[in-house]
N, CA, C and O atoms as CSV, one atom per row, in Angstrom:
chain,resi,resn,atom,element,x,y,z
A,1,MET,N,N,4.453,-27.190,6.933
A,1,MET,CA,C,4.475,-26.811,5.873
A,1,MET,C,C,2.729,-27.084,5.218
A,1,MET,O,O,2.039,-27.706,4.410
A,2,CYS,N,N,2.743,-26.283,6.077
A,2,CYS,CA,C,0.858,-25.933,6.132
A,2,CYS,C,C,0.061,-25.349,5.236
A,2,CYS,O,O,0.644,-24.294,4.991
A,3,PHE,N,N,-1.049,-25.389,4.507
A,3,PHE,CA,C,-1.301,-24.467,3.505
A,3,PHE,C,C,-2.598,-23.128,3.789
A,3,PHE,O,O,-3.567,-22.982,4.534
A,4,PHE,N,N,-1.981,-22.423,2.818
A,4,PHE,CA,C,-3.429,-21.443,2.765
A,4,PHE,C,C,-3.621,-20.733,1.571
A,4,PHE,O,O,-2.958,-20.795,0.535
A,5,ASP,N,N,-4.753,-19.951,1.874
A,5,ASP,CA,C,-4.974,-19.197,-0.095
A,5,ASP,C,C,-3.987,-18.271,0.609
A,5,ASP,O,O,-3.607,-18.083,1.765
A,6,GLN,N,N,-3.711,-17.719,-0.742
A,6,GLN,CA,C,-2.330,-17.011,-1.101
A,6,GLN,C,C,-4.079,-15.830,-1.594
A,6,GLN,O,O,-5.176,-16.292,-1.909
A,7,HIS,N,N,-3.789,-14.689,-1.505
A,7,HIS,CA,C,-4.738,-13.487,-1.719
A,7,HIS,C,C,-3.795,-12.477,-3.237
A,7,HIS,O,O,-2.665,-12.130,-2.893
A,8,ARG,N,N,-3.970,-12.286,-3.905
A,8,ARG,CA,C,-3.173,-11.667,-4.850
A,8,ARG,C,C,-3.878,-10.079,-5.406
A,8,ARG,O,O,-5.080,-9.891,-5.590
A,9,PHE,N,N,-3.191,-9.438,-5.527
A,9,PHE,CA,C,-3.243,-7.818,-5.389
A,9,PHE,C,C,-3.139,-6.725,-7.058
A,9,PHE,O,O,-2.018,-6.239,-7.206
A,10,GLN,N,N,-4.057,-6.404,-8.071
A,10,GLN,CA,C,-4.058,-5.790,-9.192
A,10,GLN,C,C,-2.766,-5.526,-8.916
A,10,GLN,O,O,-1.824,-6.187,-9.353
A,11,CYS,N,N,-2.640,-4.120,-7.857
A,11,CYS,CA,C,-0.902,-3.844,-7.949
A,11,CYS,C,C,0.649,-5.109,-8.530
A,11,CYS,O,O,1.751,-4.894,-9.034
A,12,GLY,N,N,-0.345,-6.807,-7.953
A,12,GLY,CA,C,1.064,-7.568,-7.763
A,12,GLY,C,C,1.435,-7.507,-6.654
A,12,GLY,O,O,2.481,-8.118,-6.435
A,13,ASP,N,N,1.007,-7.022,-5.874
A,13,ASP,CA,C,1.188,-7.622,-4.255
A,13,ASP,C,C,0.096,-8.797,-3.197
A,13,ASP,O,O,-0.723,-9.134,-4.052
A,14,TRP,N,N,-0.088,-9.126,-2.621
A,14,TRP,CA,C,-0.237,-10.255,-2.503
A,14,TRP,C,C,-0.421,-10.716,-0.693
A,14,TRP,O,O,0.458,-10.203,-0.001
A,15,LYS,N,N,-1.180,-11.372,-0.114
A,15,LYS,CA,C,-1.271,-11.932,1.641
A,15,LYS,C,C,-1.917,-13.110,1.639
A,15,LYS,O,O,-2.030,-13.922,0.721
A,16,TRP,N,N,-2.334,-13.140,2.738
A,16,TRP,CA,C,-1.887,-14.924,3.117
A,16,TRP,C,C,-3.768,-14.433,3.447
A,16,TRP,O,O,-4.282,-13.394,3.862
A,17,GLY,N,N,-4.466,-16.086,2.910
A,17,GLY,CA,C,-5.786,-15.639,3.037
A,17,GLY,C,C,-5.819,-16.652,4.308
A,17,GLY,O,O,-5.072,-16.505,5.275
A,18,HIS,N,N,-6.694,-17.611,4.200
A,18,HIS,CA,C,-7.247,-18.369,5.190
A,18,HIS,C,C,-6.499,-19.656,5.509
A,18,HIS,O,O,-5.713,-19.891,4.591
A,19,PHE,N,N,-6.435,-20.847,6.752
A,19,PHE,CA,C,-5.250,-21.351,6.971
A,19,PHE,C,C,-6.674,-22.709,5.856
A,19,PHE,O,O,-7.840,-22.331,5.754
A,20,ARG,N,N,-6.294,-23.927,5.294
A,20,ARG,CA,C,-6.567,-24.571,4.222
A,20,ARG,C,C,-6.576,-26.132,5.215
A,20,ARG,O,O,-7.494,-26.783,5.715
A,21,GLN,N,N,-5.214,-26.288,5.185
A,21,GLN,CA,C,-4.599,-28.152,5.360
A,21,GLN,C,C,-3.202,-28.699,5.905
A,21,GLN,O,O,-2.164,-28.952,5.294
A,22,HIS,N,N,-3.626,-28.828,7.685
A,22,HIS,CA,C,-2.532,-28.814,7.816
A,22,HIS,C,C,-1.343,-30.093,6.991
A,22,HIS,O,O,-1.640,-30.664,5.942
A,23,CYS,N,N,-0.456,-30.249,7.500
A,23,CYS,CA,C,0.455,-30.769,6.764
A,23,CYS,C,C,1.362,-31.773,8.251
A,23,CYS,O,O,1.427,-31.478,9.444
A,24,ASN,N,N,1.949,-33.009,7.481
A,24,ASN,CA,C,1.972,-34.343,7.899
A,24,ASN,C,C,2.424,-33.902,9.497
A,24,ASN,O,O,1.887,-34.564,10.385
A,25,ARG,N,N,3.291,-32.923,9.874
A,25,ARG,CA,C,4.487,-32.294,10.606
A,25,ARG,C,C,4.124,-31.913,12.016
A,25,ARG,O,O,4.733,-31.803,13.080
A,26,GLU,N,N,2.850,-31.753,11.582
A,26,GLU,CA,C,1.664,-30.699,12.503
A,26,GLU,C,C,0.777,-31.501,12.988
A,26,GLU,O,O,0.147,-32.217,12.210
A,27,TYR,N,N,0.515,-31.558,14.512
A,27,TYR,CA,C,-0.554,-33.337,15.028
A,27,TYR,C,C,-1.134,-32.904,15.391
A,27,TYR,O,O,-2.196,-33.164,14.826
A,28,ARG,N,N,-1.353,-31.799,16.628
A,28,ARG,CA,C,-1.910,-30.568,17.552
A,28,ARG,C,C,-3.175,-29.888,16.555
A,28,ARG,O,O,-2.916,-29.073,15.669
A,29,THR,N,N,-4.360,-30.296,16.812
A,29,THR,CA,C,-5.292,-29.732,16.186
A,29,THR,C,C,-5.533,-28.116,16.663
A,29,THR,O,O,-5.469,-27.690,17.816
A,30,GLY,N,N,-5.759,-27.527,15.711
A,30,GLY,CA,C,-5.367,-25.933,15.631
A,30,GLY,C,C,-4.382,-25.111,15.632
A,30,GLY,O,O,-4.391,-23.881,15.686
A,31,GLU,N,N,-3.561,-25.812,15.572
A,31,GLU,CA,C,-2.489,-25.616,15.532
A,31,GLU,C,C,-0.991,-25.961,14.080
A,31,GLU,O,O,-0.515,-27.054,13.772
A,32,THR,N,N,-0.714,-24.870,13.630
A,32,THR,CA,C,0.105,-24.857,11.827
A,32,THR,C,C,1.714,-25.418,12.450
A,32,THR,O,O,2.012,-25.873,13.555
A,33,CYS,N,N,2.247,-25.255,11.670
A,33,CYS,CA,C,4.149,-25.270,11.885
A,33,CYS,C,C,4.816,-24.911,11.756
A,33,CYS,O,O,5.996,-25.171,11.992
A,34,GLY,N,N,3.966,-23.628,11.022
A,34,GLY,CA,C,4.918,-22.158,10.440
A,34,GLY,C,C,5.346,-22.153,9.316
A,34,GLY,O,O,5.557,-21.155,8.626
A,35,MET,N,N,5.570,-23.653,8.931
A,35,MET,CA,C,5.698,-23.091,6.980
A,35,MET,C,C,4.635,-22.389,5.980
A,35,MET,O,O,3.656,-23.127,6.096
A,36,LYS,N,N,4.427,-21.778,5.432
A,36,LYS,CA,C,2.767,-21.576,4.941
A,36,LYS,C,C,3.671,-22.228,3.347
A,36,LYS,O,O,4.845,-22.088,3.006
A,37,LEU,N,N,2.416,-23.008,2.608
A,37,LEU,CA,C,2.069,-23.384,0.855
A,37,LEU,C,C,0.783,-22.851,0.573
A,37,LEU,O,O,-0.306,-22.845,1.145
A,38,ILE,N,N,1.015,-22.629,0.044
A,38,ILE,CA,C,0.052,-22.172,-0.947
A,38,ILE,C,C,-0.717,-23.228,-1.320
A,38,ILE,O,O,-0.296,-24.269,-1.825
A,39,MET,N,N,-2.111,-22.894,-1.011
A,39,MET,CA,C,-3.507,-23.765,-1.200
A,39,MET,C,C,-3.726,-23.655,-2.746
A,39,MET,O,O,-3.640,-24.489,-3.648
A,40,GLN,N,N,-4.153,-21.850,-2.715
A,40,GLN,CA,C,-4.585,-21.560,-4.401
A,40,GLN,C,C,-4.312,-20.090,-3.697
A,40,GLN,O,O,-4.178,-19.574,-2.587
A,41,THR,N,N,-4.325,-19.654,-5.624
A,41,THR,CA,C,-4.461,-17.950,-5.170
A,41,THR,C,C,-5.567,-17.232,-5.556
A,41,THR,O,O,-5.968,-17.621,-6.653
A,42,VAL,N,N,-6.262,-16.277,-5.056
A,42,VAL,CA,C,-7.481,-16.274,-5.787
A,42,VAL,C,C,-7.119,-14.980,-5.506
A,42,VAL,O,O,-6.695,-14.526,-4.443
A,43,SER,N,N,-7.417,-14.174,-7.029
A,43,SER,CA,C,-7.582,-12.645,-7.147
A,43,SER,C,C,-8.292,-11.463,-6.913
A,43,SER,O,O,-9.482,-11.322,-7.193
A,44,VAL,N,N,-7.598,-10.636,-6.418
A,44,VAL,CA,C,-8.382,-9.442,-5.950
A,44,VAL,C,C,-8.560,-8.478,-7.097
A,44,VAL,O,O,-7.520,-8.147,-7.666
A,45,GLY,N,N,-9.510,-8.051,-7.465
A,45,GLY,CA,C,-10.359,-7.220,-7.788
A,45,GLY,C,C,-10.360,-5.906,-7.228
A,45,GLY,O,O,-11.309,-5.124,-7.273
A,46,GLN,N,N,-8.505,-5.567,-6.342
A,46,GLN,CA,C,-8.762,-4.085,-5.952
A,46,GLN,C,C,-7.292,-3.788,-6.006
A,46,GLN,O,O,-6.568,-4.765,-5.818
A,47,LYS,N,N,-6.899,-3.015,-6.154
A,47,LYS,CA,C,-5.384,-2.895,-4.951
A,47,LYS,C,C,-4.903,-2.996,-3.608
A,47,LYS,O,O,-5.922,-3.182,-2.942
A,48,CYS,N,N,-3.757,-2.974,-2.716
A,48,CYS,CA,C,-3.927,-3.052,-2.002
A,48,CYS,C,C,-3.613,-2.007,-0.378
A,48,CYS,O,O,-2.941,-0.994,-0.570
A,49,LYS,N,N,-3.969,-2.205,0.734
A,49,LYS,CA,C,-3.839,-1.167,1.485
A,49,LYS,C,C,-2.936,-0.223,1.141
A,49,LYS,O,O,-3.125,0.921,1.555
A,50,ILE,N,N,-1.897,-0.486,0.401
A,50,ILE,CA,C,-1.176,0.600,0.375
A,50,ILE,C,C,-0.849,1.586,-0.614
A,50,ILE,O,O,-0.719,2.810,-0.589
A,51,CYS,N,N,-0.752,0.675,-1.513
A,51,CYS,CA,C,-1.007,1.189,-3.018
A,51,CYS,C,C,-2.723,2.343,-2.849
A,51,CYS,O,O,-2.902,3.561,-2.829
A,52,ASP,N,N,-3.246,1.667,-2.801
A,52,ASP,CA,C,-4.813,3.002,-2.456
A,52,ASP,C,C,-4.913,4.145,-0.836
A,52,ASP,O,O,-5.910,4.671,-0.341
A,53,LYS,N,N,-3.283,4.199,-0.328
A,53,LYS,CA,C,-3.258,5.103,0.257
A,53,LYS,C,C,-1.871,5.503,-0.208
A,53,LYS,O,O,-0.998,6.058,0.460
A,54,ILE,N,N,-1.831,5.133,-1.429
A,54,ILE,CA,C,-0.215,5.896,-2.478
A,54,ILE,C,C,-1.846,6.849,-3.075
A,54,ILE,O,O,-2.520,7.585,-2.353
A,55,ASP,N,N,-1.993,6.678,-3.858
A,55,ASP,CA,C,-3.286,6.707,-4.748
A,55,ASP,C,C,-3.743,7.888,-4.037
A,55,ASP,O,O,-3.860,8.768,-4.890
A,56,THR,N,N,-4.025,8.291,-3.017
A,56,THR,CA,C,-4.392,8.897,-2.136
A,56,THR,C,C,-3.995,10.454,-2.398
A,56,THR,O,O,-4.233,11.474,-3.046
A,57,LYS,N,N,-3.000,9.680,-1.127
A,57,LYS,CA,C,-2.470,11.614,-1.332
A,57,LYS,C,C,-1.473,12.010,-2.845
A,57,LYS,O,O,-0.898,13.068,-3.100
A,58,GLN,N,N,-1.547,10.611,-3.751
A,58,GLN,CA,C,-0.408,11.336,-4.920
A,58,GLN,C,C,-2.847,12.386,-6.041
A,58,GLN,O,O,-3.040,13.039,-7.067
A,59,ARG,N,N,-3.502,12.032,-5.295
A,59,ARG,CA,C,-4.425,13.346,-5.412
A,59,ARG,C,C,-4.228,13.915,-4.718
A,59,ARG,O,O,-3.621,14.887,-5.167
A,60,ARG,N,N,-4.415,13.994,-3.334
A,60,ARG,CA,C,-4.163,15.414,-2.118
A,60,ARG,C,C,-3.162,16.377,-3.032
A,60,ARG,O,O,-3.414,17.527,-3.394
A,61,ARG,N,N,-1.914,15.580,-3.321
A,61,ARG,CA,C,-0.703,16.572,-4.380
A,61,ARG,C,C,-1.496,17.272,-5.072
A,61,ARG,O,O,-1.825,18.424,-4.790
A,62,ALA,N,N,-2.029,16.366,-6.443
A,62,ALA,CA,C,-2.421,16.886,-7.855
A,62,ALA,C,C,-3.424,18.549,-6.647
A,62,ALA,O,O,-3.141,19.718,-6.384
A,63,ALA,N,N,-4.020,18.053,-6.476
A,63,ALA,CA,C,-5.195,19.345,-5.696
A,63,ALA,C,C,-4.044,20.244,-5.495
A,63,ALA,O,O,-3.903,21.113,-6.355
A,64,GLU,N,N,-3.327,20.211,-4.681
A,64,GLU,CA,C,-2.253,21.483,-4.035
A,64,GLU,C,C,-1.838,22.162,-4.709
A,64,GLU,O,O,-1.975,23.384,-4.659
A,65,VAL,N,N,-1.140,21.458,-5.622
A,65,VAL,CA,C,-0.636,22.299,-7.154
A,65,VAL,C,C,-1.343,22.563,-7.724
A,65,VAL,O,O,-1.113,23.717,-8.087
A,66,GLU,N,N,-2.721,22.002,-8.362
A,66,GLU,CA,C,-3.749,22.843,-8.587
A,66,GLU,C,C,-4.295,24.232,-8.154
A,66,GLU,O,O,-4.924,25.089,-8.774
A,67,ARG,N,N,-3.792,24.154,-6.750
A,67,ARG,CA,C,-4.865,25.586,-6.131
A,67,ARG,C,C,-3.518,26.656,-6.156
A,67,ARG,O,O,-3.576,27.879,-6.279
A,68,ILE,N,N,-2.175,25.732,-5.986
A,68,ILE,CA,C,-1.479,26.454,-5.920
A,68,ILE,C,C,-0.821,27.434,-7.680
A,68,ILE,O,O,0.047,28.266,-7.416
A,69,SER,N,N,-1.140,27.352,-9.036
A,69,SER,CA,C,-1.008,27.552,-10.193
A,69,SER,C,C,-2.075,28.489,-10.476
A,69,SER,O,O,-2.003,29.522,-11.142
A,70,ARG,N,N,-3.326,27.863,-9.731
A,70,ARG,CA,C,-4.422,28.895,-9.186
A,70,ARG,C,C,-4.699,29.752,-8.802
A,70,ARG,O,O,-5.464,30.561,-9.326
A,71,TRP,N,N,-3.946,29.879,-7.350
A,71,TRP,CA,C,-3.572,30.873,-6.713
A,71,TRP,C,C,-1.971,32.165,-7.687
A,71,TRP,O,O,-1.377,33.205,-7.403
A,72,GLN,N,N,-1.978,31.529,-8.406
A,72,GLN,CA,C,-0.605,32.236,-8.887
A,72,GLN,C,C,-1.031,32.872,-9.575
A,72,GLN,O,O,-1.015,34.044,-9.201
A,73,ARG,N,N,-1.556,32.667,-10.707
A,73,ARG,CA,C,-2.901,33.426,-11.284
A,73,ARG,C,C,-3.668,34.509,-10.796
A,73,ARG,O,O,-3.366,35.613,-11.251
A,74,GLU,N,N,-4.346,34.465,-10.192
A,74,GLU,CA,C,-5.255,35.173,-9.545
A,74,GLU,C,C,-4.285,36.713,-8.808
A,74,GLU,O,O,-4.689,37.835,-8.501
A,75,GLY,N,N,-3.156,36.193,-8.756
A,75,GLY,CA,C,-2.599,37.784,-7.866
A,75,GLY,C,C,-1.726,36.904,-6.838
A,75,GLY,O,O,-2.028,35.766,-6.478
A,76,GLY,N,N,-0.302,37.814,-6.325
A,76,GLY,CA,C,0.437,37.740,-5.006
A,76,GLY,C,C,-0.987,37.336,-3.905
A,76,GLY,O,O,-0.727,37.029,-2.741
A,77,LYS,N,N,-1.642,37.351,-4.117
A,77,LYS,CA,C,-1.900,38.278,-2.858
A,77,LYS,C,C,-2.947,36.538,-1.794
A,77,LYS,O,O,-3.688,36.236,-0.859
A,78,PHE,N,N,-2.224,36.068,-2.855
A,78,PHE,CA,C,-2.284,34.305,-1.544
A,78,PHE,C,C,-0.766,33.831,-0.998
A,78,PHE,O,O,-0.229,32.759,-0.721
A,79,SER,N,N,-0.483,34.883,-1.002
A,79,SER,CA,C,1.381,33.767,-0.889
A,79,SER,C,C,1.715,33.270,0.502
A,79,SER,O,O,2.712,32.559,0.628
A,80,ALA,N,N,0.541,33.755,2.183
A,80,ALA,CA,C,1.115,33.124,2.896
A,80,ALA,C,C,0.578,31.390,2.613
A,80,ALA,O,O,0.970,30.430,3.276
A,81,SER,N,N,-0.296,31.344,1.582
A,81,SER,CA,C,-1.580,30.293,0.930
A,81,SER,C,C,-0.200,29.895,0.670
A,81,SER,O,O,0.542,29.559,1.593
A,82,ILE,N,N,0.044,29.910,-0.123
A,82,ILE,CA,C,0.585,29.324,-1.457
A,82,ILE,C,C,1.517,28.519,-0.830
A,82,ILE,O,O,1.560,27.311,-1.061
A,83,ASP,N,N,2.810,29.463,0.496
A,83,ASP,CA,C,3.614,29.007,1.215
A,83,ASP,C,C,3.016,27.426,1.637
A,83,ASP,O,O,3.381,26.347,1.171
A,84,ARG,N,N,2.000,27.691,2.658
A,84,ARG,CA,C,1.215,26.229,3.308
A,84,ARG,C,C,1.587,25.072,2.033
A,84,ARG,O,O,2.427,24.182,2.170
A,85,SER,N,N,0.869,25.274,0.933
A,85,SER,CA,C,0.569,24.619,0.549
A,85,SER,C,C,1.645,23.793,-0.768
A,85,SER,O,O,1.344,23.136,-1.765
A,86,TYR,N,N,3.446,24.363,0.028
A,86,TYR,CA,C,4.653,23.791,-0.756
A,86,TYR,C,C,4.813,22.951,-0.130
A,86,TYR,O,O,4.943,21.748,-0.359
A,87,GLU,N,N,4.818,23.826,1.171
A,87,GLU,CA,C,4.729,22.685,2.632
A,87,GLU,C,C,3.718,21.429,2.494
A,87,GLU,O,O,4.116,20.269,2.383
A,88,MET,N,N,2.632,21.737,2.511
A,88,MET,CA,C,1.807,20.263,2.072
A,88,MET,C,C,1.928,18.984,1.105
A,88,MET,O,O,1.429,17.860,1.168
A,89,ILE,N,N,2.967,19.732,-0.003
A,89,ILE,CA,C,4.046,18.906,-1.086
A,89,ILE,C,C,4.617,18.347,-0.784
A,89,ILE,O,O,4.536,17.126,-0.921
A,90,LYS,N,N,5.902,19.224,0.050
A,90,LYS,CA,C,6.451,18.953,0.733
A,90,LYS,C,C,6.609,17.453,1.469
A,90,LYS,O,O,7.527,16.645,1.327
A,91,VAL,N,N,4.965,17.311,2.607
A,91,VAL,CA,C,4.785,16.560,3.442
A,91,VAL,C,C,4.399,15.189,2.538
A,91,VAL,O,O,5.234,14.284,2.517
A,92,LEU,N,N,3.351,15.057,1.917
A,92,LEU,CA,C,2.659,14.951,0.965
A,92,LEU,C,C,4.289,13.417,0.153
A,92,LEU,O,O,4.183,12.199,0.289
A,93,ASP,N,N,5.034,13.867,-0.292
A,93,ASP,CA,C,6.154,14.068,-1.295
A,93,ASP,C,C,6.880,12.783,-0.174
A,93,ASP,O,O,6.962,11.629,-0.594
A,94,ARG,N,N,7.298,13.087,1.035
A,94,ARG,CA,C,8.298,12.348,1.929
A,94,ARG,C,C,6.933,10.560,1.671
A,94,ARG,O,O,7.109,9.475,1.117
A,95,GLU,N,N,5.894,11.096,2.321
A,95,GLU,CA,C,4.397,9.975,2.731
A,95,GLU,C,C,4.804,9.549,1.388
A,95,GLU,O,O,5.570,8.601,1.556
A,96,ILE,N,N,4.720,9.691,0.645
A,96,ILE,CA,C,4.312,8.462,-0.895
A,96,ILE,C,C,5.734,8.237,-0.872
A,96,ILE,O,O,5.981,7.093,-1.254
A,97,TYR,N,N,7.017,9.062,-0.491
A,97,TYR,CA,C,8.252,7.807,-0.709
A,97,TYR,C,C,8.279,6.725,0.220
A,97,TYR,O,O,8.628,5.582,-0.073
A,98,ASP,N,N,7.781,7.233,1.721
A,98,ASP,CA,C,7.885,5.920,2.109
A,98,ASP,C,C,7.000,4.804,1.784
A,98,ASP,O,O,7.313,3.634,2.006
A,99,LEU,N,N,6.023,5.124,1.320
A,99,LEU,CA,C,4.299,4.316,1.106
A,99,LEU,C,C,4.918,3.864,0.289
A,99,LEU,O,O,5.524,2.867,0.681
A,100,SER,N,N,5.033,4.040,-0.426
A,100,SER,CA,C,6.255,3.246,-1.972
A,100,SER,C,C,7.502,2.337,-1.463
A,100,SER,O,O,7.573,1.149,-1.779
A,101,SER,N,N,8.310,2.864,-0.795
A,101,SER,CA,C,9.690,2.293,0.087
A,101,SER,C,C,8.584,1.026,0.818
A,101,SER,O,O,8.910,-0.156,0.922
A,102,GLU,N,N,7.571,1.460,1.160
A,102,GLU,CA,C,7.600,0.347,2.331
A,102,GLU,C,C,6.836,-0.900,1.050
A,102,GLU,O,O,7.154,-2.089,1.032
A,103,ARG,N,N,5.760,-0.225,0.028
A,103,ARG,CA,C,5.842,-1.308,-0.637
A,103,ARG,C,C,7.004,-2.464,-1.264
A,103,ARG,O,O,6.855,-3.670,-1.070
A,104,GLN,N,N,8.131,-1.914,-2.012
A,104,GLN,CA,C,8.517,-2.220,-2.372
A,104,GLN,C,C,9.813,-3.136,-1.393
A,104,GLN,O,O,10.571,-3.938,-1.940
A,105,LYS,N,N,9.862,-2.816,0.140
A,105,LYS,CA,C,10.526,-3.939,0.780
A,105,LYS,C,C,9.255,-5.431,1.013
A,105,LYS,O,O,9.293,-6.580,1.453
A,106,ARG,N,N,8.387,-4.632,0.491
A,106,ARG,CA,C,7.342,-5.876,1.465
A,106,ARG,C,C,7.224,-6.811,-0.228
A,106,ARG,O,O,6.849,-7.950,-0.507
A,107,SER,N,N,7.676,-5.823,-0.947
A,107,SER,CA,C,7.647,-7.364,-2.108
A,107,SER,C,C,8.456,-7.951,-2.260
A,107,SER,O,O,8.138,-9.006,-2.808
A,108,GLN,N,N,10.309,-7.785,-1.895
A,108,GLN,CA,C,11.118,-7.815,-1.340
A,108,GLN,C,C,11.169,-9.364,-0.560
A,108,GLN,O,O,11.728,-10.344,-1.053
A,109,MET,N,N,10.753,-9.355,0.213
A,109,MET,CA,C,10.027,-10.276,1.615
A,109,MET,C,C,9.768,-11.373,1.227
A,109,MET,O,O,8.872,-11.576,0.407
A,110,ILE,N,N,10.288,-12.032,1.590
A,110,ILE,CA,C,9.835,-14.115,0.935
A,110,ILE,C,C,8.988,-14.384,2.583
A,110,ILE,O,O,9.589,-14.284,3.653
A,111,GLY,N,N,7.836,-14.655,2.484
A,111,GLY,CA,C,6.555,-14.855,2.892
A,111,GLY,C,C,6.257,-14.104,4.177
A,111,GLY,O,O,6.042,-14.426,5.346
A,112,SER,N,N,6.339,-12.885,3.435
A,112,SER,CA,C,5.933,-11.804,3.984
A,112,SER,C,C,4.518,-11.827,5.013
A,112,SER,O,O,4.123,-10.789,5.544
């Protein structure tokens, strides 16, 4: 049961930080026993990487929706572009869903 720092993000996710102290079970220098305990929790003032990716994809999706509405207001001459944007929205929706599922799975894991 070696001790590590824990980094907690704004979104509630966390990750292991630097190694801090050996436990009594591990006597070899530079090795850890494999069981991690928290020495201290460090709050990080930003979101985790997965949440950053989700936010980026949501902004891109909102831009595509805005483009479609603008093209539809201008008339029907951009039908190929509209179709391409609808396909892009489907792809982005799937990527957002996958990232959200990955984040939820990681939050349910113990000791990730």
